[in-house]
C-alpha positions in Angstrom: -45.4 -22.5 -31.3 -47.9 -23.5 -28.6 -48.3 -22.0 -25.2 -47.9 -25.4 -23.6 -44.4 -25.7 -25.2 -43.5 -22.2 -23.9 -44.6 -23.0 -20.3 -42.0 -25.7 -20.0 -39.2 -23.3 -20.8 -37.3 -21.3 -18.2 -37.6 -17.5 -18.0 -34.1 -17.0 -19.5 -35.0 -19.3 -22.5 -38.2 -17.3 -23.0 -36.2 -14.0 -23.0 -33.9 -15.4 -25.7 -36.9 -16.6 -27.7 -38.5 -13.2 -27.4 -35.3 -11.5 -28.6 -35.1 -13.8 -31.6 -38.8 -13.3 -32.5 -38.5 -9.5 -32.3 -35.4 -9.6 -34.7 -37.4 -11.8 -37.0 -40.3 -9.4 -36.9 -38.0 -6.5 -37.8 -36.7 -8.4 -40.7 -40.2 -9.2 -41.9 -41.2 -5.6 -41.6 -38.2 -4.6 -43.7 -39.3 -7.1 -46.3 -42.8 -5.6 -46.4 -41.4 -2.1 -46.7 -39.2 -3.0 -49.6 -41.9 -5.1 -51.2 -39.9 -8.3 -51.1 -42.2 -10.3 -48.9 -44.2 -13.1 -50.6 -45.7 -14.9 -47.6 -47.6 -12.1 -45.7 -49.0 -14.5 -43.2 -45.6 -15.0 -41.7 -45.7 -11.5 -40.1 -49.0 -12.4 -38.3 -47.6 -15.7 -37.0 -44.5 -14.0 -35.6 -46.5 -11.2 -34.0 -48.8 -13.8 -32.3 -45.8 -15.8 -31.1 -44.3 -12.7 -29.5 -47.6 -12.2 -27.7 -47.6 -15.8 -26.5 -44.1 -15.5 -25.2 -44.9 -12.2 -23.4 -48.0 -13.8 -21.9 -46.1 -16.8 -20.5 -43.3 -14.5 -19.2 -45.9 -12.4 -17.4 -47.5 -15.5 -15.9 -44.1 -16.5 -14.6 -43.5 -13.0 -13.2 -40.2 -12.6 -15.1 -41.0 -9.7 -17.3 -40.3 -6.1 -16.3 
């Protein structure tokens, strides 16, 4: 996901995206803990996507 794609979305859409990414991150962390994860790079991608969404939200002034 690119930052330019995120900048076109509304703040509400970004909040929904952030929620889904944090749920995905939790699921990936559980896979790591139970040693079921095969693609370890996925966790890094999700973490960076969360940071991108938070950055765009902060730029828009919509985050607490």
